[in-house]
KOLKOL-111663 format. One record per residue (C-alpha): residue in one letter; y, z, x. Coordinates in steps of 0.001 Angstrom, whole numbers, padded with zeros to 6 digits, always signed. Example, Ala and Ser with C-alpha at 12.3 -4.5 7.8 and 13.67 -1.06 7.14 Angstrom:
# KOLKOL-111663
A-004500+007800+012300/S-001060+007140+013670/
END
This chain:
# KOLKOL-111663
M+042210+068871+068121/T+044917+066672+066577/D+048203+067353+064874/E+049187+066129+061388/E+050073+062648+062687/G+046757+062304+064491/T+048066+062600+068036/A+045666+064473+070286/S+046968+067841+071475/K+046380+068664+075130/S+046390+071934+076998/M+049360+072007+079329/S+052229+074085+080649/L+055678+073429+079231/S+058785+074599+081064/V+061686+074916+078599/R+065356+075681+079240/L+068093+076114+076631/L+071357+074250+077200/R+074432+076404+076694/E+076598+075642+073700/G+079497+073417+074654/R+077675+071847+077615/S+076624+068204+077444/I+073414+066743+078825/D+075332+064771+081441/E+077108+067949+082547/S+073795+069748+082971/L+072638+067512+085834/R+073656+068251+089425/D+075859+065812+091280/G+073706+063320+093161/H+070626+064290+091160/G+068924+060923+091703/L+067294+060836+088281/E+067157+057550+086376/E+067499+057529+082592/R+064739+055663+080767/P+064598+054586+077107/S+063030+057213+074859/E+062088+057307+071180/T+063126+060975+071006/G+065814+062699+073022/R+066951+061566+076465/L+064466+061058+079291/F+065266+061088+083018/V+062706+060430+085766/D+062560+060134+089547/Q+059926+059005+092018/A+060753+060299+095483/P+059807+058089+098446/A+056916+059068+100670/V+058106+061018+103725/P+056204+062677+106581/P+055972+066476+106298/T+058105+068450+108757/W+054981+069609+110618/F+053455+066128+111060/K+054766+065504+114599/F+053414+068858+115730/V+049953+068285+114250/R+049775+064733+115577/E+049966+066058+119144/F+046522+067592+118653/A+044902+064439+117257/V+042594+062224+119301/G+042472+058500+118617/E+043969+056764+115625/F+045727+059093+113193/R+046980+057651+109925/P+050429+059088+109069/L+050498+061854+106473/V+053147+061809+103787/N+054540+063993+101028/Q+055592+062414+097773/S+057023+064072+094705/C+058025+062973+091235/A+060123+064468+088479/A+060964+064130+084809/V+063254+065972+082436/L+063286+065407+078689/F+066257+066634+076639/L+065509+067297+072973/D+067746+068344+070093/V+066198+071256+068193/P+067361+072026+064639/P+067299+075783+063919/E+065396+077298+060992/D+068590+079122+060009/K+070829+076324+058691/R+073918+078411+059461/K+073244+077978+063160/A+074025+074831+065151/T+071442+072427+066523/R+070676+073281+070152/T+069459+071163+073065/V+066514+072099+075269/A+065359+070604+078561/L+061655+070173+079291/T+061141+069807+083037/F+058160+068370+084887/G+057413+068232+088594/T+060473+068892+090752/A+063011+068030+088041/Y+064384+071578+087849/H+066014+070974+091253/S+068214+068356+089546/L+069560+070735+086892/D+072744+072758+087172/P+071665+076372+086495/D+075117+077213+085124/A+074578+074766+082259/F+071669+076753+080812/E+071334+080084+079050/R+070437+082941+081371/S+067447+085065+080328/F+066442+082593+077609/G+062782+082732+078618/L+062810+086500+079054/K+064195+087090+075551/V+061585+084764+074009/V+058732+086544+075793/L+059910+090040+074867/N+060214+089037+071209/A+056845+087263+071181/V+054673+089603+073260/A+053692+093127+072209/R+054275+095857+074795/S+050496+096291+075018/N+049918+092650+075996/L+051996+092299+079150/R+050512+090662+082226/S+053344+090528+084782/L+056870+091877+085270/D+059522+091056+087874/I+062113+093770+088405/A+065168+094234+090617/T+066554+097589+091698/L+070227+097160+092556/D+071545+099016+095591/A+073190+098249+098927/T+069928+096458+099556/T+068432+094922+096434/F+064721+095574+096068/Q+062715+093106+094016/K+059075+093336+093132/R+056463+091720+090958/I+053963+093955+089197/Q+050848+092187+087931/A+047964+093483+085872/S+044467+092024+086089/R+044487+091762+082284/D+046906+092454+079446/A+048299+095973+079793/D+050832+098303+078185/L+054402+098556+079446/R+053798+102179+080495/G+051162+101079+082993/F+053661+099012+084997/G+055496+102145+086094/I+059004+100754+085825/D+062048+103008+085646/V+063851+101861+082511/D+067099+103434+083765/R+067355+101791+087169/D+065112+098706+087114/L+066595+095434+085901/L+063902+093401+084161/R+064071+089819+085430/L+060838+088148+084245/A+058032+089013+081860/A+054692+087389+081120/G+051920+088117+078653/S+049923+087036+075611/P+051951+086378+072432/R+051039+087800+069045/D+050884+084244+067651/N+048326+082350+069741/S+049044+079147+067829/F+052420+079146+069579/A+050908+079612+073041/R+047965+081198+074813/S+050311+082869+077277/L+054030+082988+078002/A+056189+083668+081027/G+059954+083806+080914/K+063038+084333+083016/D+065818+081779+082511/A+063191+079164+081750/L+060321+079709+079323/V+056857+078609+080417/L+054312+078108+077645/H+050623+077600+078314/T+049647+075904+075082/K+048079+072979+073269/T+050754+070490+072318/S+051571+066828+071867/P+054714+064675+071637/A+054483+064960+067871/D+054665+068773+067669/V+056642+069714+070759/I+059848+069993+068679/E+058119+072633+066530/K+057193+074580+069662/C+060811+074474+070768/K+062008+075465+067285/T+059741+078535+067416/A+061075+079397+070881/L+064658+079127+069615/K+063876+081399+066666/L+062339+083966+069018/Y+065352+083777+071313/H+067650+084820+068468/A+065298+087568+067207/T+065932+091268+067876/D+062353+092571+067692/Y+062456+093298+071432/R+064786+096251+070862/E+061947+098437+069568/D+060032+098505+072880/F+062308+096743+075355/G+065733+097919+074223/F+066455+099152+077754/I+067275+095577+078796/D+070509+095994+076827/F+071647+098785+079172/V+072940+095890+081299/T+073827+092703+079355/P+075311+089333+080463/I+078898+088550+079476/R+080112+085084+078493/R+083917+085445+078095/Q+085273+082937+080595/D+088664+084658+080976/L+086961+087960+081819/I+084560+086272+084241/E+087512+084692+086050/Q+089192+088092+086423/L+086008+089642+087800/D+085430+086707+090137/A+088943+087136+091508/A+088096+090737+092399/V+084967+089617+094281/F+086908+086932+096143/A+089400+089601+097220/E+086528+091755+098507/L+085208+088821+100513/Q+088619+088361+102102/E+088635+092062+103016/L+085287+091648+104787/V+086641+088697+106758/K+089555+090920+107843/G+087026+093461+109139/N+087419+096001+106338/A+084589+097740+104459/S+083250+096554+101111/D+080275+097182+098852/L+079813+093430+098329/H+076485+092093+099589/I+074161+089149+099048/T+070485+088859+098220/L+068218+086071+097044/P+067928+086406+093254/D+064279+085307+093203/I+061107+086817+094581/L+059868+084585+097379/S+056264+083981+098282/P+055321+085495+101675/E+054454+081958+102757/E+058131+081021+102350/S+059079+082587+105671/V+061805+080084+106488/E+065158+079982+108201/V+068326+079454+106199/G+071908+078381+106829/Y+075260+078535+105041/F+076982+075343+103865/G+080259+074521+102103/I+084024+074130+102264/G+085704+076342+104849/L+082486+077232+106672/K+081835+076317+110291/S+080920+072641+110547/G+078459+070890+112864/R+074917+071956+113701/K+074122+075019+111626/Q+073073+078433+112873/A+069643+079305+111428/Y+069051+082847+110150/G+065722+084525+109399/Q+067152+086276+106339/I+070329+086212+104311/A+072882+088943+104970/I+076529+089427+104073/E+077325+090084+107739/D+076052+086641+108812/Y+077846+084900+105957/V+081114+086628+106853/E+080725+085554+110499/E+080305+081961+109314/L+083521+082328+107288/K+085352+083759+110285/A+084184+080838+112441/G+085374+078366+109800/Q+088552+078046+107801/I+088514+080499+104878/A+092065+079419+104017/E+090583+076121+102813/I+088799+077992+099992/A+091346+078377+097190/D+089461+080783+094957/M+086044+081868+093741/A+085707+078813+091507/E+085912+076562+094575/L+083515+078761+096544/R+081112+078842+093628/A+081072+075041+093379/S+080692+074431+097113/H+078912+077194+099015/E+075136+077030+099275/I+072263+078576+101170/R+069846+075897+102334/V+066537+075956+104154/I+067082+074792+107743/A+064753+072200+109259/D+065495+070760+112719/G+069053+072053+112533/Q+069732+070309+109230/G+069983+071737+105743/D+067440+070620+103157/K+069489+069617+100114/R+066443+069968+097860/Q+065742+073542+098960/K+069029+075252+098241/R+070591+078019+096195/K+074190+078588+095232/L+075693+081309+097376/Y+077445+082710+094299/D+074049+083376+092711/C+073249+085649+095668/F+076302+087916+095356/V+075682+091514+094248/Y+078751+093551+093351/E+079791+096312+090996/L+083251+097245+089782/T+085144+099037+087053/H+087608+096834+085190/K+089820+098154+082399/G+087530+101125+081859/D+084257+099196+081717/T+081625+098833+084436/Y+080417+095362+085415/V+077725+094179+087807/L+077390+090720+089372/F+073779+089754+090054/S+071899+086451+090145/G+074987+084450+089205/D+075738+086466+086070/W+078296+089132+085339/C+076768+091915+083251/A+078390+094743+081337/V+076902+098222+081542/D+076340+099792+078124/K+078988+102485+077547/T+076594+105075+076117/F+074239+104572+079054/H+077172+104694+081486/T+078460+107952+079981/A+075010+109574+080180/V+074680+108616+083851/E+078172+109917+084683/N+077538+113208+082883/D+074275+113730+084753/L+076066+113181+088072/L+078811+115678+087187/K+076152+118349+086751/L+074993+117760+090329/V+078266+117289+092232/A+079284+120477+094047/K+082861+121600+093488/K+082996+122887+097068/P+080962+120681+099443/F+079787+122211+102704/V+082475+120060+104360/A+085369+118714+102291/S+086264+115761+104518/T+085680+114152+107896/S+087578+111827+110193/T+084375+110551+111803/Q+083588+106875+111338/N+079796+106927+111010/E+076785+109124+110385/R+076071+109783+114076/E+079595+111032+114700/F+079437+113156+111537/I+076186+114797+112647/A+077760+115609+116029/E+080734+117163+114225/L+078538+119310+111978/D+076482+120450+114961/A+079367+122737+115946/H+079040+124787+112737/K+077209+128061+113376/N+075711+128174+109883/L+074140+124707+110218/L+071090+123857+112344/N+070720+120234+113394/L+067234+118903+112502/D+068183+115243+112814/Q+065387+113191+114419/V+062811+115947+113856/K+059649+114147+112752/L+056795+115967+111041/S+053441+114743+109792/P+052052+116367+106638/A+048349+117238+106612/G+046249+114118+106112/A+049142+111849+107067/L+049225+111864+110871/G+051968+109689+112275/A+053948+109795+109024/N+057082+110878+110945/L+058713+112547+107962/E+062206+113924+108546/P+062495+117316+106752/C+066320+117116+106560/D+069359+116490+108742/F+070587+120093+108662/L+069216+123447+107562/S+071871+125955+106518/T+071763+129746+106545/A+072458+129466+102807/R+068902+128015+102496/Q+070041+124455+101972/F+068044+121402+103054/I+070915+118998+103732/H+070224+115248+103771/L+073084+113095+105056/K+074079+109471+104608/D+077054+107307+105456/G+077565+105964+101949/H+079241+102798+103224/S+076554+101778+105678/S+074320+098770+105012/A+071319+101006+104257/P+070904+101894+100577/I+071755+105377+099362/S+068421+105360+097496/H+066729+105902+100889/L+068474+109266+100982/W+067226+110186+097513/N+063651+109307+098511/Q+063889+111327+101733/G+064945+114343+099698/V+062119+114184+097207/V+059383+113552+099818/S+060638+116421+101978/A+060749+118809+098998/E+057223+117871+097929/S+055860+118403+101449/F+057611+121774+101774/V+056066+123034+098533/R+052557+121591+098841/D+051754+121320+102539/E+050965+124368+104674/Q+050800+122291+107872/F+054241+120838+107151/R+055730+124329+106759/I+054101+125582+109976/E+055384+122623+111986/L+058835+122906+110394/R+059149+126560+111424/K+058108+125715+114998/E+060732+122960+115230/V+063409+125225+113752/K+062698+127846+116417/K+062983+125201+119160/R+066225+123774+117828/Q+067931+127115+117295/A+066965+128267+120803/K+068309+125020+122266/S+071571+125267+120319/K+071888+129057+120916/K+071930+129755+117204/A+069908+132317+115253/G+068749+133313+111801/F+067303+129990+110621/D+063579+130565+111201/V+063573+133836+109233/I+064679+132118+106020/L+061563+129928+106071/P+058089+131059+104961/D+055539+131601+107738/G+053604+128514+106688/R+050700+130231+104972/S+053050+131866+102471/K+054071+129542+099689/P+057815+129136+099331/V+059754+129963+096195/P+061604+126672+095538/S+064353+128325+093506/E+065435+130205+096668/F+066282+126909+098390/T+068615+124030+097483/V+068195+120328+098159/V+071624+118976+099116/F+072564+115313+099406/G+075665+115016+101591/I+077287+111583+101399/M+080293+110284+103326/R+082440+108084+101118/D+085838+106426+101241/R+088099+106769+098233/Y+087863+103857+095831/K+090995+101745+096163/K+091652+101413+092430/S+090669+104818+091017/G+091539+106872+094104/T+088385+108972+093562/V+085468+109770+095846/S+082307+108782+094017/L+079093+106739+094263/P+078128+103199+093267/F+076931+103200+089675/F+073364+102140+090398/S+073067+104812+093081/K+073940+107309+090358/V+071288+105773+088133/S+068574+106059+090795/L+069589+109674+091482/R+068805+110722+087893/A+065054+110258+088255/I+064956+111715+091785/A+066920+114822+090817/G+064606+115306+087849/R+061520+115207+090090/I+062975+117706+092560/E+064145+120067+089815/L+060665+119991+088247/M+059392+121462+091524/G+061849+124324+091061/F+064582+123345+093553/P+068235+123255+092547/V+069816+119918+093500/E+073403+119354+094602/V+075414+116311+095639/H+078154+116963+098200/L+080677+114123+098423/V+082445+114222+101787/E+085659+112222+101886/R+086075+110068+104973/N+089724+110146+106059/
END
C-alpha cells in the first residue's frame, strides 16, 4: 500500500499529544530533558540515545553466575516530532502536535499539553458498541481506579460503569472509520494503530484534531461532562491557594480531606518503593515508602522546611514522587506530586475537584440533582445529634450506654455458601428496628465502604435464612451480656422472611462542620456514590436514612 506520493505506508502505533494554545515547543520540554534537536524537512525533531547502563538487578544476578559473565546492559532511545496541523475549519488556529517514540514522553512537560485530548478523540470516533477497554476512577477518601477490558468490541452497558460516580479516564476501541485507524486508545495522549507514512501523517493528525473538537460524544458519553476541566488561570490560582492552605493545616496536625493518589493505573509488576523530593522537604538519603499516602508526605514536610515553599506554584514546580533505587531517586521514573493531589471544595457557589493535575468543575444540574437526593435521605432528627468523641471507637463506646441501642460491632456472620465471609450485619441494632452503620467521616477510610456494608447486610438479611438465624443468636448473646432486652423479638426467627419495610437502614456518620459553610455535610463524591447504593437498598423495600452526627 502506498499513499498519493508513492511512499509506502507501514502499520505502526502513533502516540499523539496536542500542545496547548499559547505554549511554545521549547516550553513543552522538561528542564534537563537531554534531547538533541536534529534538522527536519517537516516540523521540529528531537532525539536522544541513552548510554548503556547495567540494570539495577545485575549485581544480584551476577552473584549466582559461575565463570565468566558478560555484563548486561539496558539502553533506551527516544524521539519526539512536533508538527503544525492546519485545521479543516479555517476560523480555527493552526495547532501543534507532538508525536513521541520510545521514552520521549518522559521529556515532555505534561502541563504543556491538552488534558483528555486522546479521550475526546476516541469517544467521538468510536461507537458505544465498539469499545474494548475503559479506565475509570472513583473519587473518595481513597481513590479507586480500575481497568475494564473486553475480549472483543463490546457495548458501553457491558462495562458496568456507574455514570454518576465513575470518572472516565481512558477509552479504547475500534473507530467507525477504519481508514483513520484500526484501533484507538486515548487519555491525554492518543494512540493510533494504523497504516501511515511521513507523507500522510499530517492528515491523520488533522483528522484527530477535527475529532477532538467534535461533539458527537455527547449522545452516548455525555456523562463525561458532569465533571469538566477548567482552564481559567486566575480561578486555578485561587483554588490552588485553598489546597496549599489545607496542606499547611495538615502540617499543623489538623484534619483535612486532602489526600494523594497516583493518577495512573500501575501494572502489578510495578511494585516499587517511592520517595518524596523537592524544595522544603527533608534532604539527604530518602525514606522509601511502599505506597504513596498523604500522611507520609506530611511527615516529610514536617521533617523539612515548609516555610521555604512560598505557594502552590512553587510546590507544583518542585515536588515530585520518584521511584527509589539504592536510596536514590530515579529522575526518569517520576511524577509531579501536584498531579497526585485529590481535593474537593466549594468556591463562590460552584463545586470543584482536583484530580490528576486538573481542576474540574462539577456540572450545576448534576450537582443539584445529587444534593436533592441527599436531602431526601438526611434525617431531621438523628439518633444522636452530636458527640464530643474523637474517633469511631470512642463513639461506639458512648452509644453503648443507650438502652435502646444494642452494640453489634465486631459481630461477624457468614451467609450460606460464603463461609469465612465475616460480614458485619451493622454496628448497632435499635429497638426502633434500625440497622445502624457507623463511620468516622474524617478517617482515612472511604465513606463508600460504609455504603457497601449497608447494601450487603440488607441483601443478606432479606435473602439468607442462615444469616438471619445466626444474627438472632448473636443478638441474644449481646443483649444478655449488656443486660438489655427486647432486641431479639424484633427480628424474624430465621425461617420467617422479614418484611423490609418494617426495618430501616441507617448510615450514621460523624462529621466536623465545614469551615467555610458552617454546615455538617458529606464530600460531594460520597453523596454521588450514595445515590446508587440507596437506590439498591430501597428496591429491596428498606427505607434508607442518613444521620449526620456533628463532632464537637
